[in-house]
C-alpha positions in Angstrom: 18.6 45.6 -19.5 21.3 44.4 -21.9 21.6 45.3 -25.6 24.4 44.7 -28.2 26.5 47.7 -29.3 26.6 47.8 -33.1 30.2 49.1 -33.3 31.9 46.9 -30.8 31.7 43.5 -29.2 31.1 44.9 -25.8 27.6 45.2 -24.1 26.1 48.3 -22.6 24.2 47.6 -19.3 21.3 49.7 -18.5 19.6 49.5 -15.1 15.9 49.1 -15.2 13.9 50.1 -12.1 12.7 47.1 -10.1 9.0 46.8 -9.3 8.1 45.7 -5.7 8.3 42.0 -5.5 4.6 41.5 -4.8 3.5 43.6 -7.7 5.9 41.9 -10.1 4.6 38.5 -8.9 1.0 39.4 -9.5 1.8 40.9 -12.9 3.7 37.8 -14.0 1.0 35.4 -12.8 -1.5 37.1 -15.1 0.6 36.8 -18.2 2.6 33.7 -17.8 2.0 30.6 -15.7 5.7 29.6 -15.9 7.3 31.3 -12.9 11.0 32.3 -12.9 13.4 29.7 -11.6 16.0 30.1 -8.9 18.5 27.2 -8.4 16.1 24.9 -10.2 13.1 25.6 -8.0 10.2 27.9 -8.7 10.5 31.4 -7.4 7.0 31.1 -5.9 8.2 28.4 -3.6 10.8 30.9 -2.2 8.6 33.9 -1.7 5.2 32.5 -1.0 3.8 30.6 1.9 2.3 27.1 1.7 -1.3 28.4 1.4 -2.5 31.4 -0.5 -5.7 32.9 -1.7 -6.9 32.5 -5.2 -8.8 35.2 -7.3 -12.1 34.2 -5.5 -10.6 34.3 -2.0 -10.3 30.5 -1.6 -7.3 28.5 -0.5 -5.2 26.6 -3.0 -2.0 24.8 -3.1 0.8 26.6 -5.0 2.6 23.2 -5.5 -0.3 22.0 -7.6 0.5 24.8 -10.1 4.3 24.7 -10.1 6.1 24.3 -13.3 8.8 21.7 -14.0 12.0 22.3 -12.0 15.1 22.9 -14.2 17.3 20.5 -12.0 16.8 17.5 -9.9 19.5 17.1 -7.4 17.7 16.2 -4.2 19.5 13.3 -2.4 17.7 10.0 -2.0 16.7 9.3 1.6 18.2 6.2 3.3 17.0 4.2 6.3 19.2 6.3 8.6 19.4 9.7 6.8 17.9 12.1 7.6 17.9 11.6 11.3 14.7 10.2 12.7 14.2 7.7 9.8 15.1 4.7 11.8 12.4 5.5 14.4 10.0 6.2 11.6 10.8 2.9 10.0 10.1 1.2 13.3 6.7 2.9 13.5 5.8 1.8 9.9 7.0 -1.8 10.7 4.7 -2.0 13.6 1.8 -0.5 11.6 2.3 -3.3 9.0 2.4 -5.9 11.7 -1.1 -4.7 12.8 -2.2 -4.7 9.2 -1.0 -8.3 8.8 -2.8 -9.4 12.0 -6.0 -7.7 10.8 -6.1 -9.5 7.5 -5.0 -12.9 8.7 -7.5 -12.9 11.6 -10.4 -13.3 9.1 -9.4 -16.8 8.1 -8.8 -17.9 11.6 -12.2 -16.8 13.0 -14.4 -17.7 10.0 -15.3 -21.3 11.3 -16.3 -19.7 14.7 -18.2 -16.8 13.2 -20.3 -19.3 11.3 -21.2 -21.1 14.5 -21.6 -18.0 16.7 -23.9 -16.1 14.3 -25.3 -19.2 12.5 -24.2 -18.0 9.0 -23.9 -19.4 5.5 -20.7 -19.3 3.3 -22.0 -16.2 1.4 -23.1 -14.3 4.5 -19.9 -14.9 6.4 -17.9 -13.9 3.4 -19.2 -10.3 3.8 -16.4 -9.8 6.3 -14.1 -10.0 3.4 -16.2 -7.7 1.1 -16.7 -4.9 3.6 -13.1 -3.8 3.7 -13.3 -3.3 -0.1 -15.2 -0.1 0.6 -12.5 1.1 3.1 -9.7 0.4 0.7 -11.4 2.2 -2.1 -12.0 5.3 0.1 -8.3 5.2 0.9 -7.5 5.1 -2.8 -9.5 8.3 -3.4 -8.5 10.1 -0.2 -4.8 9.2 0.0 -3.5 12.1 -2.1 -5.7 14.7 -0.4 -4.6 13.5 3.0 -0.9 13.8 2.0 -1.2 17.3 0.5 -3.3 18.7 3.3 -2.0 16.8 6.4 1.2 15.1 5.2 2.4 11.8 6.6 1.1 13.0 10.0 -2.5 12.5 8.6 -1.7 9.0 7.6 -0.2 8.3 11.1 -3.4 9.6 12.7 -6.1 8.2 10.4 -4.8 4.6 10.0 -4.4 3.7 13.7 -7.5 5.5 14.8 -9.6 3.6 12.3 -8.1 0.3 13.6 -8.7 1.3 17.2 -12.3 2.2 16.7 -13.0 -1.0 14.6 -11.4 -3.3 17.1 -13.2 -1.8 20.1 -16.5 -2.3 18.3 -15.7 -5.9 17.3 -14.6 -6.8 20.8 -18.2 -5.9 21.9 -19.4 -8.7 19.5 -22.2 -6.7 18.1 -24.9 -8.1 15.8 -23.3 -9.4 12.5 -24.5 -6.5 10.3 -22.7 -4.1 12.6 -19.6 -6.3 12.4 -19.7 -6.1 8.6 -20.0 -2.3 8.6 -17.2 -1.7 11.1 -14.8 -3.8 9.0 -15.0 -0.9 6.6 -13.1 1.2 9.1 -10.5 -1.5 9.4 -10.1 -1.5 5.6 -9.8 2.3 5.5 -7.0 2.2 8.1 -5.2 -0.5 6.2 -5.6 1.3 2.9 -4.3 4.6 4.1 -1.3 3.2 5.8 -0.6 0.7 3.0 -0.4 3.5 0.4 1.4 6.1 2.6 4.2 3.9 3.9 4.8 2.0 0.7 5.2 5.3 -1.2 7.6 6.7 1.4 9.9 3.6 1.7 9.6 2.8 -2.0 11.4 6.1 -2.9 14.4 5.4 -0.5 17.8 3.9 -1.3 17.8 0.0 -1.2 14.0 0.1 -1.5 13.7 -3.6 -2.3 15.4 -4.6 0.9 13.5 -2.1 3.1 10.2 -3.0 1.5 11.0 -6.6 2.0 11.4 -5.9 5.8 8.3 -3.7 5.8 6.1 -6.4 4.2 8.0 -9.1 6.1 6.5 -7.4 9.2 3.1 -7.7 7.6 3.7 -11.4 7.2 5.0 -11.7 10.7 1.7 -10.2 12.0 -0.2 -12.5 9.7 1.7 -15.5 11.0 1.2 -14.7 14.6 -2.5 -13.7 14.5 -4.0 -17.0 13.4 -1.6 -18.9 15.7 -2.6 -16.9 18.8 -6.3 -16.6 17.8 -6.6 -20.3 17.0 -4.9 -21.3 20.3 -7.1 -19.0 22.3 -10.3 -20.3 20.7 -9.7 -23.9 19.8 -7.3 -24.9 22.6 -8.2 -22.3 25.3 -12.0 -22.5 24.8 -12.4 -18.7 24.8 -15.0 -16.8 22.7 -13.6 -15.7 19.2 -13.9 -11.9 20.1 -11.4 -12.2 23.0 -8.7 -12.0 20.4 -9.8 -8.5 19.6 -9.0 -7.4 23.1 -5.4 -8.0 22.2 -5.9 -6.1 18.9 -7.1 -3.1 20.8 -3.8 -2.9 22.8 -1.7 -3.4 19.7 -3.6 -0.6 17.8 -3.1 1.7 20.8 0.6 1.2 20.6 0.5 1.8 16.9 -1.4 5.1 17.3 1.2 6.3 19.9 4.3 5.3 17.9 3.1 6.4 14.5 1.9 9.9 15.7 5.1 10.5 17.7 7.3 9.5 14.7 5.5 11.5 12.0 4.3 14.4 14.1 6.6 16.8 12.2 5.7 15.4 8.7 3.0 18.0 8.0 1.3 18.8 4.7 3.6 21.8 4.3 6.6 19.7 4.7 5.2 17.1 2.2 4.3 19.8 -0.5 7.8 21.3 -0.2 9.4 17.9 -0.7 7.2 16.8 -3.6 6.8 19.8 -6.1 5.4 18.9 -9.5 8.0 17.7 -12.0 5.7 18.1 -15.1 3.8 21.1 -16.5 0.4 19.3 -15.8 -2.0 21.2 -13.6 -4.9 20.0 -11.4 -5.2 16.9 -9.3 -2.1 14.7 -9.1 -4.4 11.7 -8.8 -6.0 12.5 -12.1 -2.6 12.9 -13.7 -1.5 9.5 -12.3 -4.6 7.6 -13.3 -5.8 9.4 -16.5 -2.8 10.8 -18.4 -0.2 8.6 -20.2 2.4 7.4 -19.7 1.9 7.4 -15.9 -1.6 6.0 -16.2 -0.3 2.8 -17.8 2.1 2.1 -14.9 -0.6 3.1 -12.3 -3.3 0.8 -13.7 -1.1 -2.1 -14.5 0.3 -1.9 -10.9 -3.1 -1.5 -9.4 -4.6 -4.5 -11.3 -1.5 -6.7 -10.6 -2.0 -5.9 -6.9 -5.7 -6.4 -7.1 -5.1 -10.0 -8.2 -2.1 -10.6 -6.0 -3.6 -9.4 -2.7 -6.7 -11.4 -3.7 -4.6 -14.5 -4.0 -2.8 -13.8 -0.7 -5.9 -13.1 1.4 -8.1 -15.7 -0.3 -5.5 -18.4 0.3 -4.8 -17.2 3.8 -8.6 -16.7 4.6 -10.0 -20.0 3.3 -7.0 -22.4 3.8 -8.3 -23.3 7.3 -11.8 -24.2 6.1 -10.3 -26.0 3.1 -7.9 -28.1 5.2 -10.8 -29.0 7.7 -13.4 -29.9 5.1 -11.5 -31.2 2.0 -8.2 -32.5 3.7 -10.1 -33.6 6.9 -7.6 -32.1 9.2 -8.2 -31.3 12.9 -9.1 -27.6 13.7 -5.8 -26.8 15.4 -3.6 -28.5 12.7 -5.6 -26.7 10.0 -5.1 -23.4 11.7 -1.4 -24.0 11.7 -1.5 -24.5 8.0 -2.5 -20.8 7.7 0.3 -20.0 9.9 2.7 -21.9 7.6 1.4 -19.9 4.6 2.0 -16.5 6.2 5.3 -17.6 7.6 6.3 -18.6 4.0 5.4 -15.1 2.8 7.4 -13.5 5.7 10.5 -15.5 5.0 10.1 -15.0 1.3 10.0 -11.2 1.7 13.0 -11.1 3.9 15.2 -13.6 1.9 14.1 -12.8 -1.7 14.1 -9.2 -0.9 17.9 -9.4 -1.3 17.8 -11.7 -4.3 15.2 -9.7 -6.4 17.2 -6.6 -7.0 20.3 -8.5 -8.0 18.5 -10.3 -10.8 16.2 -7.4 -11.6 12.5 -7.0 -10.4 11.1 -7.7 -13.9 12.9 -11.0 -14.4 12.5 -12.1 -10.8 8.7 -11.8 -10.6 8.5 -13.4 -14.0 10.3 -16.4 -12.5 8.5 -16.5 -9.1 5.0 -16.6 -10.5 5.3 -19.8 -12.6 6.9 -21.5 -9.5 4.0 -20.4 -7.4 1.6 -21.8 -10.0 3.4 -25.2 -10.0 3.2 -25.3 -6.2 -0.6 -24.4 -6.4 -1.0 -27.4 -8.8 0.8 -29.6 -6.4 -1.5 -28.4 -3.5 -4.6 -29.0 -5.7 -3.8 -32.3 -7.3 -2.1 -34.3 -4.4 -4.9 -34.8 -1.8 -2.6 -35.3 1.2 -2.8 -33.1 4.3 1.0 -32.7 4.8 1.7 -32.3 1.1 -0.8 -29.5 0.9 0.6 -27.8 4.1 4.2 -27.8 2.8 3.1 -26.8 -0.8 1.1 -23.8 0.5 4.0 -22.7 2.8 6.4 -22.8 -0.2 3.9 -21.0 -2.3 3.9 -18.2 0.2 7.7 -18.0 0.0 7.6 -17.2 -3.7 4.6 -14.9 -3.4 6.1 -12.9 -0.7 8.5 -10.5 -2.6 5.9 -9.6 -5.2 4.1 -6.6 -3.4 7.5 -5.0 -2.6 8.7 -5.5 -6.1 5.6 -3.7 -7.6 6.3 -0.7 -5.3 9.9 -0.5 -6.4 9.0 -0.8 -10.1 6.4 2.0 -9.8 8.9 4.4 -8.0 11.4 3.8 -10.8 8.9 4.2 -13.6 7.2 7.3 -12.2 8.3 10.9 -11.4 8.7 11.7 -7.7 5.6 14.0 -7.5 3.4 11.1 -8.5 4.7 8.5 -6.2 2.1 9.0 -3.5 -0.7 9.5 -5.9 0.1 6.5 -8.1 1.6 4.1 -5.7 -1.0 5.0 -3.1 -3.8 4.4 -5.5 -2.3 1.1 -6.7 -1.7 -0.1 -3.2 -5.1 0.8 -1.9 -7.0 -0.3 -5.0 -5.0 -3.5 -5.1 -5.7 -4.0 -1.3 -9.4 -4.2 -2.2 -8.6 -7.5 -4.0 -8.3 -8.9 -0.5 -12.0 -8.2 -0.1 -13.4 -9.0 -3.6 -11.7 -12.4 -4.3 -12.2 -14.1 -0.9 -15.8 -13.0 -1.1 -16.1 -14.5 -4.6 -14.6 -17.8 -3.3 -17.2 -17.8 -0.5 -20.1 -17.3 -2.9 -18.9 -20.0 -5.3 -18.1 -22.3 -2.4 -21.7 -22.0 -1.2 -22.8 -23.9 -4.3 -19.7 -26.0 -5.3 -17.8 -26.5 -2.1 -14.6 -24.8 -0.7 -12.5 -26.9 -3.1 -13.2 -24.2 -5.8 -10.3 -22.3 -4.0 -7.7 -24.0 -6.0 -8.7 -23.3 -9.7 -9.6 -19.7 -8.8 -6.1 -19.2 -7.4 -4.4 -20.8 -10.5 -6.4 -18.5 -12.8 -5.5 -15.4 -10.8 -1.9 -16.3 -10.8 -1.9 -16.6 -14.7 -3.7 -13.2 -15.1 -1.2 -11.3 -12.9 1.7 -12.9 -14.7 0.3 -11.4 -18.0 -0.2 -8.0 -16.3 3.5 -8.0 -15.1 4.8 -8.9 -18.6 2.8 -5.9 -19.9 4.7 -3.3 -17.7 7.1 -0.9 -19.5 10.8 -1.7 -19.7 12.6 -0.9 -16.5 15.1 2.0 -16.4 18.6 1.5 -14.9 18.8 1.2 -11.2 19.3 4.5 -9.3 22.4 4.6 -7.3 
């Protein structure tokens, strides 16, 4: 113990007997929640294990009660550092390819589901609405999965949900069973969407990497309607034969994802993402209910709700629109959906390098009005080929928006909220791919499928306003 000497400038050092470390830790925890810090990290994280008993004998996560660290010097991950990231990226790219196939298949098989099950627009639209339940389950469970099981949990739950769903669909069960099982597909998509976006969004060169990640989503969405339409329309095969292919793809996804992220346990995740605020309790509640993080979380979630709704509604109903309103042949109309998803893929790859150079905020502010102008061209010029080209170009400018939102959220939020906030926004936003295509189907039942165009225009205007409302961006991290 140190005390000043009244007669000189020197200090007299007195040794104080040290208590046993466990006793001191228990005493300190009862008097002060702010644990001592060693090299900027809580002393508790050095002397305690990942799981401890609380006063009532139950397990709790020490990381959920950690104070703010005094320093923040952790290096930013890159696509090749630490070792193993390249393989992990490959696994996430393949997972997003499956997600794109899953979402784009709806539009390709709608005309055939109508005939096979003898359905109306409203009833067939339920295949869009049922994944909404899965996505919202993912929004709620995402943070818990990461804290308890880490990215290994994401790598297991997502592919297994896909695999079970596709096996059941391939058995072409009664339509109500089909609707229910699409909930599982939505849960798989939502868990992976949130987990892999949060992981890659925190890396160096996140715009470019997320552009590739979502480019693979677009590639899957491009390939799926092409193959499915060829098998059904040209090959004369039943619609559910396509899901035999999806079973094989999902099996590969399960193997690669689990192998890549097997070591990414809950303990590893908690150690890498300690709290950086003095808040306590659920990180999801902090991200969604406490300012300023809640503003970013909800603006991002609502933006993605509208954006994914636009993406899936256009991709899902474009085939029906081109057949009934533009009077195209089934195969040519199916290729229009391919053109739209191809535009999204190319836009994510190309504009992923342009967006960070002009700034995410400005870039999306420019891309959205261009997309609106192309949508007006698609709507007001009743020519098949004009519509096909316009919707492909629209996909090009819509492509980089999802990655841009992920980057913006990582830069506006502290690291410990990335999974909670970005995961919630991605999963909640993904439910837009269920809600708005269903709404289009309900309105189309009464007014015809041509209602697709004004609905898309209105959604584009709404998400532009939400984007403008986001906080000012900080300087780019080097």
